[in-house]
C-alpha positions as CSV (number, residue, x, y, z in Angstrom):
1,M,89.2,99.6,82.8
2,A,90.3,102.2,84.8
3,K,87.3,104.1,83.8
4,D,84.9,101.5,84.3
5,I,86.4,101.2,88.2
6,N,85.7,105.1,88.7
7,K,81.9,105.2,87.5
8,T,81.4,102.4,89.8
9,R,82.6,104.8,92.5
10,M,80.4,107.6,91.0
11,R,77.5,105.3,91.3
12,D,77.8,103.8,94.7
13,T,78.9,107.7,96.1
14,R,76.0,109.3,94.6
15,I,73.7,106.6,96.2
16,L,75.4,107.4,99.8
17,V,74.7,110.8,99.6
18,G,71.0,110.3,98.0
19,I,70.5,108.2,101.0
20,I,72.2,111.0,104.0
21,L,70.0,113.2,102.4
22,I,66.7,111.6,102.6
23,A,67.9,111.0,106.7
24,G,68.1,114.8,106.5
25,F,64.9,115.6,105.7
26,F,62.7,112.6,107.6
27,T,64.9,112.1,110.8
28,A,65.8,114.9,114.0
29,P,69.3,115.2,115.4
30,V,69.7,114.0,119.1
31,M,71.0,116.8,120.2
32,Q,69.5,120.7,119.7
33,T,69.9,122.8,117.2
34,G,71.5,125.9,118.1
35,S,73.7,124.1,121.0
36,F,77.2,124.2,122.2
37,A,77.6,120.5,120.9
38,Y,75.6,120.6,118.1
39,E,77.0,123.9,116.6
40,I,80.6,122.3,117.6
41,F,79.8,119.4,115.2
42,R,78.8,121.8,112.7
43,L,82.3,123.8,112.6
44,A,84.1,120.4,112.7
45,G,82.0,118.9,109.5
46,F,82.5,122.3,108.2
47,I,86.7,122.2,108.3
48,L,86.6,118.7,107.2
49,L,84.9,119.4,103.9
50,T,87.1,122.2,103.5
51,A,89.7,120.1,104.1
52,C,88.7,117.5,101.3
53,A,88.0,120.3,98.6
54,I,92.2,121.7,99.0
55,G,93.2,118.5,99.2
56,R,91.2,116.8,96.4
57,I,93.0,119.6,94.3
58,Y,96.2,119.6,95.7
59,S,96.8,116.1,94.9
60,T,94.7,116.5,90.9
61,A,97.4,118.8,90.2
62,F,99.5,116.4,90.4
63,I,98.3,113.5,88.3
64,G,95.5,115.2,86.4
65,G,95.6,114.0,82.8
66,I,98.4,111.0,83.4
67,K,96.5,108.6,86.2
68,N,97.2,105.3,85.3
69,E,99.5,106.4,82.8
70,K,102.8,107.6,85.1
71,L,103.3,106.6,88.4
72,I,103.1,109.2,90.8
73,T,105.2,109.4,93.6
74,V,105.8,112.7,95.0
75,G,103.5,115.5,96.5
76,P,101.0,114.4,98.4
77,Y,101.7,110.6,96.7
78,A,104.7,110.4,98.3
79,M,102.5,110.4,102.0
80,C,100.3,108.3,101.1
81,R,99.1,105.9,97.7
82,N,96.0,107.3,97.6
83,P,95.8,110.9,98.8
84,L,92.1,111.7,96.2
85,Y,90.3,109.0,98.5
86,F,92.0,110.4,101.8
87,Y,90.6,113.5,101.4
88,S,87.2,112.2,100.4
89,L,86.6,110.3,103.5
90,L,87.8,113.9,105.2
91,G,84.6,114.7,103.5
92,A,82.1,112.0,104.3
93,A,83.4,112.3,107.9
94,G,82.5,116.2,107.1
95,L,79.3,115.5,106.4
96,G,78.3,113.2,108.6
97,L,78.7,115.7,111.4
98,M,77.1,118.0,109.3
99,S,74.0,115.9,109.9
100,A,74.4,116.6,114.2
101,Q,73.5,112.7,114.7
102,I,75.6,110.0,115.4
103,I,74.6,107.1,113.4
104,L,74.3,108.7,110.6
105,F,78.0,110.1,110.9
106,I,79.0,106.5,111.1
107,F,76.6,105.6,108.3
108,I,78.4,107.8,105.6
109,F,81.9,107.4,107.0
110,G,81.7,103.2,107.4
111,G,79.7,104.1,103.5
112,F,82.4,105.4,102.3
113,L,85.2,103.5,104.1
114,F,83.7,100.2,102.4
115,I,83.2,102.1,99.0
116,Y,86.7,103.6,98.6
117,D,88.7,100.3,100.2
118,G,87.1,97.3,97.3
119,L,87.6,100.5,94.7
120,I,92.0,100.6,96.7
121,K,92.1,97.1,96.2
122,R,90.6,97.0,91.9
123,E,93.2,100.0,91.5
124,E,96.2,99.0,93.0
125,G,95.4,95.1,91.3
126,F,95.4,97.3,88.3
127,L,99.1,99.7,89.1
128,A,100.4,96.2,89.6
129,E,99.8,94.7,86.8
130,K,100.9,98.1,84.7
131,F,103.9,99.3,86.4
132,G,105.0,96.0,88.0
133,A,108.3,96.5,90.5
134,D,108.4,100.0,90.3
135,F,104.5,99.4,91.5
136,A,106.0,96.9,94.5
137,A,108.8,99.0,96.1
138,Y,106.0,102.5,95.9
139,K,103.5,100.2,97.8
140,A,106.3,98.2,100.2
141,G,107.2,102.0,100.9
142,T,104.0,103.9,101.2
143,P,100.7,104.4,103.6
144,R,98.1,102.6,102.0
145,L,95.9,105.3,102.8
146,L,96.6,107.4,106.4
147,P,99.4,110.2,105.7
148,D,102.7,110.5,106.8
149,I,104.1,113.8,106.6
150,K,107.1,113.3,107.1
151,K,107.4,111.1,104.0
152,Y,106.5,114.2,101.8
153,T,108.2,115.2,98.7
154,C,107.9,117.8,96.3
155,P,109.9,118.8,93.2
156,D,110.4,121.8,91.8
157,E,108.6,122.3,89.3
158,L,105.8,120.8,88.4
159,A,103.7,120.2,84.6
160,F,99.9,120.1,85.2
161,Q,97.0,120.3,82.5
162,P,94.9,123.2,83.6
163,K,91.5,121.7,82.9
164,Y,91.7,118.7,85.0
165,L,92.6,121.2,87.7
166,N,89.2,123.1,87.0
167,N,87.8,119.2,86.8
168,A,89.2,119.5,90.1
169,V,87.5,122.4,91.2
170,W,84.2,121.8,90.1
171,D,84.0,118.4,92.2
172,A,85.5,119.6,95.2
173,L,82.5,122.9,95.2
174,W,80.1,119.6,94.6
175,W,81.2,117.9,98.6
176,F,79.7,121.3,100.0
177,A,76.0,120.7,97.8
178,P,74.5,118.8,101.1
179,V,74.7,121.8,102.9
180,P,72.5,123.9,102.4
181,L,70.2,121.4,101.8
182,F,70.9,119.9,105.7
183,E,70.3,123.8,106.5
184,L,67.0,124.0,104.4
185,A,65.9,120.1,106.8
186,H,66.5,122.2,109.7
187,L,64.3,125.0,109.3
188,L,62.0,123.1,108.1
189,H,61.8,121.0,111.0
190,N,61.9,124.4,113.5
191,A,59.4,125.9,111.1
192,G,57.0,122.4,112.1
193,I,56.4,122.3,108.3
194,L,57.6,119.0,108.0
195,K,57.9,116.9,110.9
196,P,60.9,114.2,111.3
197,L,59.1,110.4,111.6
198,F,62.3,109.6,114.0
199,S,65.7,110.7,116.0
200,L,69.0,109.0,115.1
201,L,71.7,108.8,118.4
């Protein structure tokens, strides 16, 4: 069941990213390329993408290879029940800011929030059935998505399987894949090679 849920997430995410990239090539940012506001949006987006990558790698170190086998309640999982999805939302927001289009930012962030909201509900139903009272207690005392830093706890030692950490690194790098494509779209627009069909706010 858990694998089927994850496949749905990956499919929906790829579809959403594909729509975003197409929009990036055929729409023009409302703010002038190279302007102060444009550069601030891009920098903020890159910072969020970096936080997404680091956060997802760190979270995977705690859960890689034992997800759905044990109830993990330490490290980032002490701060919120779904740190991987929280960092993915940061990445979605980062991509939206890198597009330098407010409407596209809202669409990207809203789309990811919709995907992960449904996913979290399905996963938590699975965890409630498997871990019963332990998960109920964890759910009652731990935020769903927004981390509470004060709740952070970490064991002195942590056992993890390197292959899952390696996969997490590759997964994190994929979040940056749209960045050069956004850059290419802007270069083609500025050179007049590709004419945007319309501009979004």
